[in-house]
N, C-alpha and C positions, 0 to 999 in steps of 0.2 A: 623783575624783582618784586614789583607791586602786584598783589593778587587782584584778579579781576573782580569788579563789583558784580553783585548779583541782586536779585529782587529781595531776598531775605535780608541781606546786609543793608540795602537801601530802606527797607521797611523799618528795621530796628534803628537806623539812624534818624528816621522821621519820628519814631517813638521817643527817642532821646531828646530830639528837638522840641517835641510837645511837652515833655516833662520839664525841660529847661524853660519853656515859655510859661508854664505854670509857676515855676519859682520866680521868674521875672515879674509876673503879675503880682505876686505876693510882695516882692521887693519894692515895686513901684507904689504899692498902697501904703507903705509904712509912713507914718506921720513925721514931718520934719521936726527936729528938736526933741524927739523922744530919747530916752536913755539908750535904747537899742541903736538909734541912729548915731549917737555920739560914739558908740563902740564899733561902728561899722555895720554894714548890713550883710549878714552871711548868706542871704538868699541870692544875692548876685554871685557869690562864690559858688553856691550850689548850681546855679544856672550855667556858669562858665565850665565847671567840671563836667556837667552833663553834656555840654557841647563838645568838649574834648573827648569824652568817652564815645559819643556818637560818631565823631570823626574817626576814632579808632575802629569802630565797627565797619567803616567803609575801607579804610586803608590798612587795617591789620598791622599796626606799627609794632605790636609785640612779636610778629613773625620776623620783621627786620632786625629787631633786637636779638631774637633767638638765633638767627642766622649768623650775626656778627659774634655772639657769645660762643656759638659752636665752632666757628672758625678760629677764634682765639684759643679755645680749649684744645683744638687739634694742633694748632701751631705751638702751643705751650706744652704739649705732651701730657696734659692732665685730663684728656677727653675720657679716659676710662674711669676716672674718679669723679666725674660730674654727678653721679647718682647721689653722693652724699650731700652735695649742695642742693640738688633737687629735693631730697628728703627733708632737709632743714627748712626749705621754703614751704613745703607742704605742711610741716609742723606749725610754722608761723601762720599759715593760712587757716589751719584748723583752730588755732587759738583766736584768730580774728573772727572766725565763724561762731565761736562760743560767745564772743563779745556781741556780735549781731543778734544771736539768740537771746541774750540777756536784755538787750535793748528792746527786742520785740516782746519779751515777757513784760517789761515795764509798760510798753504801749498797750498791751492787752488789758492791763489792770484798769485803764481809763475807759470804761464802757459808756459813760454818760458824757455828753459834750461839756457839761459844767466842770467836770474834773479834768478835762483835757486842756492843759496849759500850753503856752507858747513853747516852753522847754520840751514838752512831750512831742509837739509837732516837729521840732528840730530833731529829736531822737528818731522819729520815724524816717525823716529825710536822710539823716546820717546813716541809719541802718540800711536803707535802700542803696545809698551811694557805696556803702561798704560792700554790699553784695555784688554790685556791679564791678567794683575794683577787685574783689576776690575772684570773680569769674575771669577778669582780664589777667590777673596773676596766674591763675590755673592754666590758661591758654599759653601764657609766657613760659611757664615751667616746662611744658611739653614732655611730661613723663608719660610713657606709653599707657600705663594703667589709668592715669587721670584723663588722658585723651579718650580712652575707650569709654570712660564713665560720662564725661561731659558731652560726648558726641552720640551717646545712646539716645535713640528717638522714642518718645512717648507721645502718642496722639499726633504723630507726624512732625513733632517739634523736638529738637535736641534738649537734653537736660540742661545744658549750658544756657540755651535760650529761655528755658523756663526760669532759670535763676535770674536772667536779665529781666524777664517780665515781672517776677516777684519784686526785684529791686526797683524797677520803674514804677510799679504799683504802689510801693511804700512811699516813694518820693511824691507821687501825685496825691496820695492820700494825705500825707503830712502837709503838703502845700494847700490842699483843699480845706483841711481842718483849720489851718492858720488863716486862710482867706475868710472862712466863715466866722472866725473870732473877732474880726475887725469891728 
């Protein structure tokens, strides 16, 4: 039932772990007693989510979920109507993509380090995490048209993996900028 690991999945799991390490470094540098410390340190949450997403790249948990959902649909005799559910999930993902684009537009406005605040570093990380989660959800929906798009190769890398690289890059960029502001 578990898909076999491959070099590609292992490499992306390592990239996720590296981004999680960057977030953990930022989390550990936060000063004790600061207002952010009193509210909790979201950088640890970012690192934890990245580790979970990295584990998913190895174990492909969305495929296990998809297989159980497909079996439930076939058993419940609504397998033929699953397209409507998939379409609504895709509409939700498109809306999530617009939110990510808006966050990226806000991040682009801060061209100078003096204008880049801690909140903007968080926006970069959250936009990157959103892209990673959107790609995970796209794989989980498993609609044939979306599968064809996310598995299309550009420069020997699938578009889905490019989306992962963009998301991980935003996370590392946000963590690096936050680390530099200390």
